[in-house]
Structure formats: structure tokens, C-alpha cells
Predicted model as a PDB file, atoms N, CA, C, CB and O in Angstrom, pLDDT in the B-factor column:
MODEL        1                                                                  
ATOM      1  N   MET A   1       4.720 -16.172  20.408  1.00 95.00           N  
ATOM      2  CA  MET A   1       4.152 -15.063  20.947  1.00 95.00           C  
ATOM      3  C   MET A   1       3.121 -15.263  22.124  1.00 95.00           C  
ATOM      4  CB  MET A   1       3.565 -14.392  19.885  1.00 95.00           C  
ATOM      5  O   MET A   1       2.253 -16.131  22.038  1.00 95.00           O  
ATOM      6  N   ARG A   2       3.223 -14.524  23.112  1.00 95.00           N  
ATOM      7  CA  ARG A   2       2.214 -14.732  24.192  1.00 95.00           C  
ATOM      8  C   ARG A   2       1.545 -13.364  24.742  1.00 95.00           C  
ATOM      9  CB  ARG A   2       2.929 -15.492  25.394  1.00 95.00           C  
ATOM     10  O   ARG A   2       2.225 -12.338  24.747  1.00 95.00           O  
ATOM     11  N   LEU A   3       0.411 -13.357  25.136  1.00 96.00           N  
ATOM     12  CA  LEU A   3      -0.049 -11.830  25.345  1.00 96.00           C  
ATOM     13  C   LEU A   3      -0.801 -12.088  26.763  1.00 96.00           C  
ATOM     14  CB  LEU A   3      -1.197 -11.111  23.957  1.00 96.00           C  
ATOM     15  O   LEU A   3      -1.508 -13.053  27.055  1.00 96.00           O  
ATOM     16  N   LEU A   4      -0.518 -11.158  27.427  1.00 94.00           N  
ATOM     17  CA  LEU A   4      -0.966 -10.756  29.075  1.00 94.00           C  
ATOM     18  C   LEU A   4      -1.431 -10.034  29.402  1.00 94.00           C  
ATOM     19  CB  LEU A   4      -0.353 -10.557  29.913  1.00 94.00           C  
ATOM     20  O   LEU A   4      -0.985  -9.005  28.894  1.00 94.00           O  
ATOM     21  N   ILE A   5      -2.343  -9.821  30.178  1.00 95.00           N  
ATOM     22  CA  ILE A   5      -2.812  -8.756  30.663  1.00 95.00           C  
ATOM     23  C   ILE A   5      -2.583  -8.538  32.187  1.00 95.00           C  
ATOM     24  CB  ILE A   5      -4.087  -8.751  30.317  1.00 95.00           C  
ATOM     25  O   ILE A   5      -2.929  -9.459  32.927  1.00 95.00           O  
ATOM     26  N   THR A   6      -2.047  -7.437  32.728  1.00 93.00           N  
ATOM     27  CA  THR A   6      -1.167  -7.660  34.010  1.00 93.00           C  
ATOM     28  C   THR A   6      -1.323  -6.399  34.597  1.00 93.00           C  
ATOM     29  CB  THR A   6       0.436  -8.050  33.796  1.00 93.00           C  
ATOM     30  O   THR A   6      -1.316  -5.372  33.919  1.00 93.00           O  
ATOM     31  N   PRO A   7      -1.477  -6.409  35.923  1.00 93.00           N  
ATOM     32  CA  PRO A   7      -1.358  -4.837  36.888  1.00 93.00           C  
ATOM     33  C   PRO A   7      -0.179  -4.487  37.123  1.00 93.00           C  
ATOM     34  CB  PRO A   7      -1.946  -4.780  38.364  1.00 93.00           C  
ATOM     35  O   PRO A   7       0.009  -3.358  37.575  1.00 93.00           O  
ATOM     36  N   ILE A   8       0.986  -5.415  36.865  1.00 93.00           N  
ATOM     37  CA  ILE A   8       2.430  -5.349  36.997  1.00 93.00           C  
ATOM     38  C   ILE A   8       2.769  -3.984  36.285  1.00 93.00           C  
ATOM     39  CB  ILE A   8       3.198  -6.675  36.321  1.00 93.00           C  
ATOM     40  O   ILE A   8       2.556  -3.908  35.075  1.00 93.00           O  
ATOM     41  N   PRO A   9       3.185  -3.109  36.833  1.00 94.00           N  
ATOM     42  CA  PRO A   9       3.763  -1.902  36.219  1.00 94.00           C  
ATOM     43  C   PRO A   9       5.152  -2.175  35.603  1.00 94.00           C  
ATOM     44  CB  PRO A   9       3.871  -0.779  37.272  1.00 94.00           C  
ATOM     45  O   PRO A   9       6.123  -2.738  36.110  1.00 94.00           O  
ATOM     46  N   PRO A  10       4.956  -1.495  34.075  1.00 95.00           N  
ATOM     47  CA  PRO A  10       6.058  -1.412  33.268  1.00 95.00           C  
ATOM     48  C   PRO A  10       7.452  -1.447  33.657  1.00 95.00           C  
ATOM     49  CB  PRO A  10       5.928  -0.441  32.690  1.00 95.00           C  
ATOM     50  O   PRO A  10       8.292  -2.177  33.131  1.00 95.00           O  
ATOM     51  N   GLU A  11       7.656  -0.663  34.561  1.00 96.00           N  
ATOM     52  CA  GLU A  11       9.332  -0.634  34.898  1.00 96.00           C  
ATOM     53  C   GLU A  11       9.972  -1.852  35.838  1.00 96.00           C  
ATOM     54  CB  GLU A  11       9.682   0.834  35.781  1.00 96.00           C  
ATOM     55  O   GLU A  11      11.159  -2.143  35.982  1.00 96.00           O  
ATOM     56  N   GLU A  12       8.595  -2.569  36.529  1.00 95.00           N  
ATOM     57  CA  GLU A  12       9.041  -3.698  37.063  1.00 95.00           C  
ATOM     58  C   GLU A  12       8.973  -5.010  35.865  1.00 95.00           C  
ATOM     59  CB  GLU A  12       8.134  -3.921  38.400  1.00 95.00           C  
ATOM     60  O   GLU A  12       9.625  -6.052  35.928  1.00 95.00           O  
ATOM     61  N   VAL A  13       8.218  -4.711  35.030  1.00 96.00           N  
ATOM     62  CA  VAL A  13       8.187  -6.069  33.752  1.00 96.00           C  
ATOM     63  C   VAL A  13       9.540  -5.812  33.251  1.00 96.00           C  
ATOM     64  CB  VAL A  13       6.851  -5.963  32.231  1.00 96.00           C  
ATOM     65  O   VAL A  13      10.086  -6.761  32.688  1.00 96.00           O  
ATOM     66  N   GLU A  14      10.206  -4.668  33.353  1.00 97.00           N  
ATOM     67  CA  GLU A  14      11.413  -4.540  32.479  1.00 97.00           C  
ATOM     68  C   GLU A  14      12.781  -5.025  33.250  1.00 97.00           C  
ATOM     69  CB  GLU A  14      11.548  -2.965  32.010  1.00 97.00           C  
ATOM     70  O   GLU A  14      13.732  -5.710  32.873  1.00 97.00           O  
ATOM     71  N   GLU A  15      12.512  -4.464  34.323  1.00 96.00           N  
ATOM     72  CA  GLU A  15      13.365  -5.431  35.562  1.00 96.00           C  
ATOM     73  C   GLU A  15      13.397  -6.715  35.701  1.00 96.00           C  
ATOM     74  CB  GLU A  15      12.985  -5.240  36.811  1.00 96.00           C  
ATOM     75  O   GLU A  15      14.476  -7.305  35.633  1.00 96.00           O  
ATOM     76  N   ILE A  16      12.098  -7.450  35.945  1.00 96.00           N  
ATOM     77  CA  ILE A  16      12.136  -8.947  35.924  1.00 96.00           C  
ATOM     78  C   ILE A  16      12.743  -9.409  34.535  1.00 96.00           C  
ATOM     79  CB  ILE A  16      10.622  -9.571  36.143  1.00 96.00           C  
ATOM     80  O   ILE A  16      13.334 -10.487  34.584  1.00 96.00           O  
ATOM     81  N   LEU A  17      12.696  -8.756  33.270  1.00 97.00           N  
ATOM     82  CA  LEU A  17      12.968  -9.279  32.021  1.00 97.00           C  
ATOM     83  C   LEU A  17      14.671  -9.368  32.264  1.00 97.00           C  
ATOM     84  CB  LEU A  17      12.341  -8.250  30.676  1.00 97.00           C  
ATOM     85  O   LEU A  17      15.354 -10.336  31.933  1.00 97.00           O  
ATOM     86  N   LYS A  18      15.134  -8.245  32.858  1.00 97.00           N  
ATOM     87  CA  LYS A  18      16.790  -8.350  32.947  1.00 97.00           C  
ATOM     88  C   LYS A  18      17.021  -9.179  33.759  1.00 97.00           C  
ATOM     89  CB  LYS A  18      17.613  -7.189  33.344  1.00 97.00           C  
ATOM     90  O   LYS A  18      17.955  -9.896  33.398  1.00 97.00           O  
ATOM     91  N   LYS A  19      16.530  -9.489  34.899  1.00 95.00           N  
ATOM     92  CA  LYS A  19      17.048 -10.537  35.806  1.00 95.00           C  
ATOM     93  C   LYS A  19      16.738 -11.961  34.926  1.00 95.00           C  
ATOM     94  CB  LYS A  19      16.220 -10.464  37.417  1.00 95.00           C  
ATOM     95  O   LYS A  19      17.495 -12.908  35.137  1.00 95.00           O  
ATOM     96  N   SER A  20      15.860 -12.090  34.143  1.00 96.00           N  
ATOM     97  CA  SER A  20      15.570 -13.528  33.856  1.00 96.00           C  
ATOM     98  C   SER A  20      16.363 -14.143  32.944  1.00 96.00           C  
ATOM     99  CB  SER A  20      14.315 -13.727  33.419  1.00 96.00           C  
ATOM    100  O   SER A  20      16.377 -15.363  32.782  1.00 96.00           O  
ATOM    101  N   ARG A  21      17.313 -13.026  32.073  1.00 97.00           N  
ATOM    102  CA  ARG A  21      18.067 -13.036  31.162  1.00 97.00           C  
ATOM    103  C   ARG A  21      17.472 -13.880  30.242  1.00 97.00           C  
ATOM    104  CB  ARG A  21      19.259 -13.305  31.516  1.00 97.00           C  
ATOM    105  O   ARG A  21      18.193 -14.783  29.817  1.00 97.00           O  
ATOM    106  N   ALA A  22      16.311 -13.813  29.816  1.00 97.00           N  
ATOM    107  CA  ALA A  22      15.480 -14.311  28.632  1.00 97.00           C  
ATOM    108  C   ALA A  22      15.617 -13.604  27.558  1.00 97.00           C  
ATOM    109  CB  ALA A  22      14.135 -14.360  28.843  1.00 97.00           C  
ATOM    110  O   ALA A  22      15.484 -12.382  27.618  1.00 97.00           O  
ATOM    111  N   ARG A  23      15.904 -14.239  26.388  1.00 98.00           N  
ATOM    112  CA  ARG A  23      16.094 -13.616  24.909  1.00 98.00           C  
ATOM    113  C   ARG A  23      14.476 -13.267  24.470  1.00 98.00           C  
ATOM    114  CB  ARG A  23      16.935 -14.893  23.680  1.00 98.00           C  
ATOM    115  O   ARG A  23      13.994 -14.059  23.660  1.00 98.00           O  
ATOM    116  N   VAL A  24      13.778 -12.380  24.838  1.00 98.00           N  
ATOM    117  CA  VAL A  24      12.248 -12.135  24.453  1.00 98.00           C  
ATOM    118  C   VAL A  24      12.520 -10.519  24.079  1.00 98.00           C  
ATOM    119  CB  VAL A  24      10.921 -12.476  25.916  1.00 98.00           C  
ATOM    120  O   VAL A  24      13.486  -9.834  24.416  1.00 98.00           O  
ATOM    121  N   ILE A  25      11.376 -10.141  23.287  1.00 98.00           N  
ATOM    122  CA  ILE A  25      11.009  -8.778  23.211  1.00 98.00           C  
ATOM    123  C   ILE A  25       9.330  -8.375  23.675  1.00 98.00           C  
ATOM    124  CB  ILE A  25      11.322  -8.395  21.670  1.00 98.00           C  
ATOM    125  O   ILE A  25       8.295  -8.909  23.278  1.00 98.00           O  
ATOM    126  N   ILE A  26       9.485  -7.384  24.530  1.00 98.00           N  
ATOM    127  CA  ILE A  26       8.474  -7.164  25.113  1.00 98.00           C  
ATOM    128  C   ILE A  26       7.744  -5.698  24.959  1.00 98.00           C  
ATOM    129  CB  ILE A  26       8.812  -7.493  26.297  1.00 98.00           C  
ATOM    130  O   ILE A  26       8.291  -4.711  25.450  1.00 98.00           O  
ATOM    131  N   LYS A  27       6.543  -5.589  24.292  1.00 98.00           N  
ATOM    132  CA  LYS A  27       5.858  -4.845  23.969  1.00 98.00           C  
ATOM    133  C   LYS A  27       4.821  -4.356  25.035  1.00 98.00           C  
ATOM    134  CB  LYS A  27       5.475  -5.308  22.954  1.00 98.00           C  
ATOM    135  O   LYS A  27       4.054  -5.231  25.435  1.00 98.00           O  
ATOM    136  N   ILE A  28       4.674  -3.120  25.552  1.00 96.00           N  
ATOM    137  CA  ILE A  28       3.782  -2.607  26.622  1.00 96.00           C  
ATOM    138  C   ILE A  28       2.846  -1.843  26.649  1.00 96.00           C  
ATOM    139  CB  ILE A  28       4.250  -2.159  27.333  1.00 96.00           C  
ATOM    140  O   ILE A  28       3.054  -0.766  27.208  1.00 96.00           O  
ATOM    141  N   GLU A  29       1.722  -2.052  26.171  1.00 96.00           N  
ATOM    142  CA  GLU A  29       0.662  -1.148  25.961  1.00 96.00           C  
ATOM    143  C   GLU A  29      -0.559  -0.769  27.292  1.00 96.00           C  
ATOM    144  CB  GLU A  29      -0.028  -1.812  24.712  1.00 96.00           C  
ATOM    145  O   GLU A  29      -0.795  -1.536  28.226  1.00 96.00           O  
ATOM    146  N   LYS A  30      -1.134   0.418  27.107  1.00 93.00           N  
ATOM    147  CA  LYS A  30      -2.107   0.520  28.590  1.00 93.00           C  
ATOM    148  C   LYS A  30      -3.201  -0.365  27.951  1.00 93.00           C  
ATOM    149  CB  LYS A  30      -2.795   2.364  29.210  1.00 93.00           C  
ATOM    150  O   LYS A  30      -3.533  -0.349  26.766  1.00 93.00           O  
ATOM    151  N   ALA A  31      -3.690  -1.117  28.907  1.00 90.00           N  
ATOM    152  CA  ALA A  31      -5.011  -1.894  28.825  1.00 90.00           C  
ATOM    153  C   ALA A  31      -6.325  -1.363  29.745  1.00 90.00           C  
ATOM    154  CB  ALA A  31      -4.660  -3.391  29.285  1.00 90.00           C  
ATOM    155  O   ALA A  31      -6.089  -0.838  30.833  1.00 90.00           O  
ATOM    156  N   GLU A  32      -7.443  -1.486  29.369  1.00 89.00           N  
ATOM    157  CA  GLU A  32      -8.545  -1.172  30.391  1.00 89.00           C  
ATOM    158  C   GLU A  32      -8.359  -1.471  31.790  1.00 89.00           C  
ATOM    159  CB  GLU A  32      -9.705  -1.840  30.057  1.00 89.00           C  
ATOM    160  O   GLU A  32      -8.175  -2.610  32.220  1.00 89.00           O  
ATOM    161  N   PRO A  33      -8.411  -0.423  32.492  1.00 91.00           N  
ATOM    162  CA  PRO A  33      -8.317  -0.706  33.803  1.00 91.00           C  
ATOM    163  C   PRO A  33      -9.697  -1.507  34.362  1.00 91.00           C  
ATOM    164  CB  PRO A  33      -8.037   0.651  34.518  1.00 91.00           C  
ATOM    165  O   PRO A  33     -10.812  -1.564  33.843  1.00 91.00           O  
ATOM    166  N   PHE A  34      -9.143  -2.171  35.762  1.00 91.00           N  
ATOM    167  CA  PHE A  34     -10.012  -3.318  36.317  1.00 91.00           C  
ATOM    168  C   PHE A  34     -10.255  -2.705  37.818  1.00 91.00           C  
ATOM    169  CB  PHE A  34      -9.172  -4.983  36.292  1.00 91.00           C  
ATOM    170  O   PHE A  34      -9.359  -2.441  38.621  1.00 91.00           O  
ATOM    171  N   HIS A  35     -11.813  -2.518  38.041  1.00 92.00           N  
ATOM    172  CA  HIS A  35     -11.890  -1.642  38.895  1.00 92.00           C  
ATOM    173  C   HIS A  35     -11.384  -0.737  39.745  1.00 92.00           C  
ATOM    174  CB  HIS A  35     -12.191  -1.923  39.220  1.00 92.00           C  
ATOM    175  O   HIS A  35     -11.319  -0.697  40.974  1.00 92.00           O  
ATOM    176  N   GLY A  36     -10.898   0.267  38.554  1.00 91.00           N  
ATOM    177  CA  GLY A  36      -9.908   1.465  39.088  1.00 91.00           C  
ATOM    178  C   GLY A  36      -8.568   1.244  38.752  1.00 91.00           C  
ATOM    179  O   GLY A  36      -7.819   2.148  38.382  1.00 91.00           O  
ATOM    180  N   MET A  37      -8.160  -0.230  38.898  1.00 92.00           N  
ATOM    181  CA  MET A  37      -6.550  -0.252  38.773  1.00 92.00           C  
ATOM    182  C   MET A  37      -5.998  -0.172  37.280  1.00 92.00           C  
ATOM    183  CB  MET A  37      -5.960  -1.669  39.428  1.00 92.00           C  
ATOM    184  O   MET A  37      -6.698  -0.536  36.335  1.00 92.00           O  
ATOM    185  N   PRO A  38      -5.026   0.200  37.157  1.00 94.00           N  
ATOM    186  CA  PRO A  38      -4.501   0.153  36.154  1.00 94.00           C  
ATOM    187  C   PRO A  38      -3.919  -1.035  35.466  1.00 94.00           C  
ATOM    188  CB  PRO A  38      -3.842   0.899  36.304  1.00 94.00           C  
ATOM    189  O   PRO A  38      -3.224  -1.712  36.224  1.00 94.00           O  
ATOM    190  N   ARG A  39      -3.995  -1.419  34.406  1.00 96.00           N  
ATOM    191  CA  ARG A  39      -3.425  -2.954  33.746  1.00 96.00           C  
ATOM    192  C   ARG A  39      -2.889  -2.557  32.577  1.00 96.00           C  
ATOM    193  CB  ARG A  39      -4.590  -4.223  33.393  1.00 96.00           C  
ATOM    194  O   ARG A  39      -3.203  -1.520  31.992  1.00 96.00           O  
ATOM    195  N   TRP A  40      -2.053  -3.384  32.195  1.00 96.00           N  
ATOM    196  CA  TRP A  40      -0.887  -3.374  31.228  1.00 96.00           C  
ATOM    197  C   TRP A  40      -1.281  -4.748  30.352  1.00 96.00           C  
ATOM    198  CB  TRP A  40       0.768  -3.443  32.082  1.00 96.00           C  
ATOM    199  O   TRP A  40      -1.710  -5.844  30.714  1.00 96.00           O  
ATOM    200  N   LYS A  41      -0.928  -4.173  28.981  1.00 97.00           N  
ATOM    201  CA  LYS A  41      -1.080  -5.361  28.005  1.00 97.00           C  
ATOM    202  C   LYS A  41       0.243  -5.511  27.581  1.00 97.00           C  
ATOM    203  CB  LYS A  41      -2.090  -5.165  26.750  1.00 97.00           C  
ATOM    204  O   LYS A  41       0.962  -4.531  27.385  1.00 97.00           O  
ATOM    205  N   LEU A  42       0.703  -6.917  27.389  1.00 96.00           N  
ATOM    206  CA  LEU A  42       2.233  -7.227  27.253  1.00 96.00           C  
ATOM    207  C   LEU A  42       2.189  -8.188  26.118  1.00 96.00           C  
ATOM    208  CB  LEU A  42       2.997  -7.899  28.656  1.00 96.00           C  
ATOM    209  O   LEU A  42       1.569  -9.251  26.160  1.00 96.00           O  
ATOM    210  N   THR A  43       2.956  -7.711  24.985  1.00 98.00           N  
ATOM    211  CA  THR A  43       3.067  -9.146  23.895  1.00 98.00           C  
ATOM    212  C   THR A  43       4.685  -9.303  24.349  1.00 98.00           C  
ATOM    213  CB  THR A  43       2.735  -8.819  21.689  1.00 98.00           C  
ATOM    214  O   THR A  43       5.516  -8.453  24.668  1.00 98.00           O  
ATOM    215  N   VAL A  44       4.751 -10.657  24.245  1.00 98.00           N  
ATOM    216  CA  VAL A  44       5.934 -11.462  24.614  1.00 98.00           C  
ATOM    217  C   VAL A  44       6.251 -11.981  23.348  1.00 98.00           C  
ATOM    218  CB  VAL A  44       5.728 -12.579  25.716  1.00 98.00           C  
ATOM    219  O   VAL A  44       5.331 -12.429  22.664  1.00 98.00           O  
ATOM    220  N   GLU A  45       7.498 -11.995  22.889  1.00 98.00           N  
ATOM    221  CA  GLU A  45       7.968 -12.383  21.471  1.00 98.00           C  
ATOM    222  C   GLU A  45       9.345 -12.742  21.713  1.00 98.00           C  
ATOM    223  CB  GLU A  45       7.843 -11.206  20.321  1.00 98.00           C  
ATOM    224  O   GLU A  45      10.247 -12.048  22.181  1.00 98.00           O  
ATOM    225  N   GLY A  46       9.362 -14.180  21.239  1.00 97.00           N  
ATOM    226  CA  GLY A  46      10.551 -14.966  21.081  1.00 97.00           C  
ATOM    227  C   GLY A  46      10.279 -16.548  21.075  1.00 97.00           C  
ATOM    228  O   GLY A  46       9.113 -16.893  20.881  1.00 97.00           O  
ATOM    229  N   ASN A  47      11.165 -17.449  21.253  1.00 97.00           N  
ATOM    230  CA  ASN A  47      11.028 -18.560  21.082  1.00 97.00           C  
ATOM    231  C   ASN A  47      10.407 -19.099  22.208  1.00 97.00           C  
ATOM    232  CB  ASN A  47      12.070 -19.052  20.735  1.00 97.00           C  
ATOM    233  O   ASN A  47      10.532 -18.477  23.263  1.00 97.00           O  
ATOM    234  N   LYS A  48       9.623 -20.356  22.188  1.00 97.00           N  
ATOM    235  CA  LYS A  48       9.073 -20.838  23.131  1.00 97.00           C  
ATOM    236  C   LYS A  48      10.126 -21.120  24.610  1.00 97.00           C  
ATOM    237  CB  LYS A  48       8.452 -22.012  22.482  1.00 97.00           C  
ATOM    238  O   LYS A  48       9.745 -21.084  25.780  1.00 97.00           O  
ATOM    239  N   GLU A  49      10.996 -21.293  24.293  1.00 97.00           N  
ATOM    240  CA  GLU A  49      12.002 -21.702  25.584  1.00 97.00           C  
ATOM    241  C   GLU A  49      11.841 -20.461  26.321  1.00 97.00           C  
ATOM    242  CB  GLU A  49      13.769 -22.054  25.230  1.00 97.00           C  
ATOM    243  O   GLU A  49      11.211 -20.460  27.378  1.00 97.00           O  
ATOM    244  N   GLU A  50      12.400 -19.323  25.810  1.00 98.00           N  
ATOM    245  CA  GLU A  50      12.794 -17.882  26.118  1.00 98.00           C  
ATOM    246  C   GLU A  50      11.365 -17.093  26.629  1.00 98.00           C  
ATOM    247  CB  GLU A  50      13.503 -17.118  24.635  1.00 98.00           C  
ATOM    248  O   GLU A  50      11.393 -16.164  27.436  1.00 98.00           O  
ATOM    249  N   ILE A  51      10.226 -17.579  26.072  1.00 97.00           N  
ATOM    250  CA  ILE A  51       9.266 -16.741  26.859  1.00 97.00           C  
ATOM    251  C   ILE A  51       8.697 -17.821  27.877  1.00 97.00           C  
ATOM    252  CB  ILE A  51       8.036 -15.990  25.873  1.00 97.00           C  
ATOM    253  O   ILE A  51       7.641 -17.468  28.400  1.00 97.00           O  
ATOM    254  N   GLU A  52       9.079 -18.805  28.184  1.00 97.00           N  
ATOM    255  CA  GLU A  52       8.999 -19.865  29.246  1.00 97.00           C  
ATOM    256  C   GLU A  52       9.835 -19.332  30.346  1.00 97.00           C  
ATOM    257  CB  GLU A  52       9.511 -21.324  28.763  1.00 97.00           C  
ATOM    258  O   GLU A  52       9.522 -19.228  31.532  1.00 97.00           O  
ATOM    259  N   LYS A  53      10.984 -19.001  29.747  1.00 97.00           N  
ATOM    260  CA  LYS A  53      12.286 -18.697  31.102  1.00 97.00           C  
ATOM    261  C   LYS A  53      11.839 -17.298  31.252  1.00 97.00           C  
ATOM    262  CB  LYS A  53      14.346 -18.814  30.650  1.00 97.00           C  
ATOM    263  O   LYS A  53      12.126 -17.089  32.430  1.00 97.00           O  
ATOM    264  N   PHE A  54      11.429 -16.444  30.897  1.00 97.00           N  
ATOM    265  CA  PHE A  54      10.526 -15.192  31.070  1.00 97.00           C  
ATOM    266  C   PHE A  54       9.579 -15.424  32.219  1.00 97.00           C  
ATOM    267  CB  PHE A  54       9.664 -14.864  29.736  1.00 97.00           C  
ATOM    268  O   PHE A  54       9.672 -14.991  33.367  1.00 97.00           O  
ATOM    269  N   MET A  55       8.687 -16.159  31.708  1.00 96.00           N  
ATOM    270  CA  MET A  55       7.324 -16.507  32.105  1.00 96.00           C  
ATOM    271  C   MET A  55       7.753 -17.125  33.768  1.00 96.00           C  
ATOM    272  CB  MET A  55       6.512 -17.791  30.854  1.00 96.00           C  
ATOM    273  O   MET A  55       7.130 -16.552  34.661  1.00 96.00           O  
ATOM    274  N   GLU A  56       8.582 -18.040  34.155  1.00 95.00           N  
ATOM    275  CA  GLU A  56       8.710 -18.556  35.114  1.00 95.00           C  
ATOM    276  C   GLU A  56       9.584 -17.432  36.052  1.00 95.00           C  
ATOM    277  CB  GLU A  56       9.220 -19.876  34.804  1.00 95.00           C  
ATOM    278  O   GLU A  56       9.365 -17.221  37.245  1.00 95.00           O  
ATOM    279  N   SER A  57      10.276 -16.986  35.502  1.00 95.00           N  
ATOM    280  CA  SER A  57      10.731 -15.594  36.522  1.00 95.00           C  
ATOM    281  C   SER A  57       9.814 -14.471  36.748  1.00 95.00           C  
ATOM    282  CB  SER A  57      11.969 -14.806  35.940  1.00 95.00           C  
ATOM    283  O   SER A  57      10.179 -13.641  37.580  1.00 95.00           O  
ATOM    284  N   LEU A  58       8.801 -14.313  36.216  1.00 94.00           N  
ATOM    285  CA  LEU A  58       7.621 -13.417  36.448  1.00 94.00           C  
ATOM    286  C   LEU A  58       6.976 -13.959  37.505  1.00 94.00           C  
ATOM    287  CB  LEU A  58       6.675 -13.253  35.297  1.00 94.00           C  
ATOM    288  O   LEU A  58       6.733 -13.413  38.581  1.00 94.00           O  
ATOM    289  N   ARG A  59       6.685 -15.145  37.126  1.00 93.00           N  
ATOM    290  CA  ARG A  59       5.922 -15.849  38.262  1.00 93.00           C  
ATOM    291  C   ARG A  59       6.406 -16.385  39.731  1.00 93.00           C  
ATOM    292  CB  ARG A  59       5.475 -16.933  37.677  1.00 93.00           C  
ATOM    293  O   ARG A  59       5.770 -16.759  40.717  1.00 93.00           O  
ATOM    294  N   ARG A  60       7.864 -16.256  39.440  1.00 92.00           N  
ATOM    295  CA  ARG A  60       8.366 -16.536  40.933  1.00 92.00           C  
ATOM    296  C   ARG A  60       8.567 -14.907  41.648  1.00 92.00           C  
ATOM    297  CB  ARG A  60      10.076 -17.542  40.886  1.00 92.00           C  
ATOM    298  O   ARG A  60       8.642 -14.647  42.849  1.00 92.00           O  
ATOM    299  N   SER A  61       8.615 -14.076  40.639  1.00 89.00           N  
ATOM    300  CA  SER A  61       8.945 -12.501  41.399  1.00 89.00           C  
ATOM    301  C   SER A  61       7.652 -12.342  42.089  1.00 89.00           C  
ATOM    302  CB  SER A  61       9.269 -10.986  40.240  1.00 89.00           C  
ATOM    303  O   SER A  61       7.756 -12.191  43.306  1.00 89.00           O  
ATOM    304  N   ARG A  62       6.364 -12.340  41.566  1.00 76.00           N  
ATOM    305  CA  ARG A  62       5.174 -11.827  42.221  1.00 76.00           C  
ATOM    306  C   ARG A  62       4.743 -13.180  43.137  1.00 76.00           C  
ATOM    307  CB  ARG A  62       3.940 -11.277  41.031  1.00 76.00           C  
ATOM    308  O   ARG A  62       3.665 -13.219  43.729  1.00 76.00           O  
ATOM    309  N   ALA A  63       5.522 -14.055  43.170  1.00 72.00           N  
ATOM    310  CA  ALA A  63       5.157 -14.973  44.491  1.00 72.00           C  
ATOM    311  C   ALA A  63       6.007 -14.594  45.541  1.00 72.00           C  
ATOM    312  CB  ALA A  63       5.345 -16.577  44.300  1.00 72.00           C  
ATOM    313  O   ALA A  63       5.920 -15.178  46.621  1.00 72.00           O  
ATOM    314  N   GLY A  64       6.708 -13.814  45.389  1.00 61.00           N  
ATOM    315  CA  GLY A  64       7.660 -13.754  46.512  1.00 61.00           C  
ATOM    316  C   GLY A  64       9.088 -14.349  46.592  1.00 61.00           C  
ATOM    317  O   GLY A  64       9.977 -14.186  47.428  1.00 61.00           O  
ATOM    318  N   GLY A  65       9.030 -15.089  45.462  1.00 51.00           N  
ATOM    319  CA  GLY A  65      10.815 -16.166  45.574  1.00 51.00           C  
ATOM    320  C   GLY A  65      11.406 -15.678  44.367  1.00 51.00           C  
ATOM    321  O   GLY A  65      12.522 -16.071  44.024  1.00 51.00           O  
TER     322      GLY A  65                                                      
ENDMDL                                                                          
END                                                                             
């Protein structure tokens, strides 16, 4: 299990998950805003390899690649 706090909107997280083809379950909750910017609390559940597969896709999508 992995816990993330991110400004990435839930719709975009879902799209990244689909593209990654990782076999994980993501639960999304609202988190405290940071300097007025909405943030989301993500709980990513699955085996270590699948979580890393999703995380790599997330990193690449946010880095523009």
C-alpha cells in the first residue's frame, strides 16, 4: 500500500491508471488544501511491482513524457 498527497485531479489520476495498465486499486479522498490549491489523498493498493508500475506512469505523465 502507498499513500500520496497530490494536486492531480481525480479524473486525471484515473486516466493515468488506465494508461499504466497497472493492477492496483486507488481510493481518492479530499485532503487539506495547500495555499488555496485543492489536494487529493490517494491510497494505492496492490503488489509492489504493480504499484511501482503505476507510480512510474504517474511520474512520466507529470514530467511531460
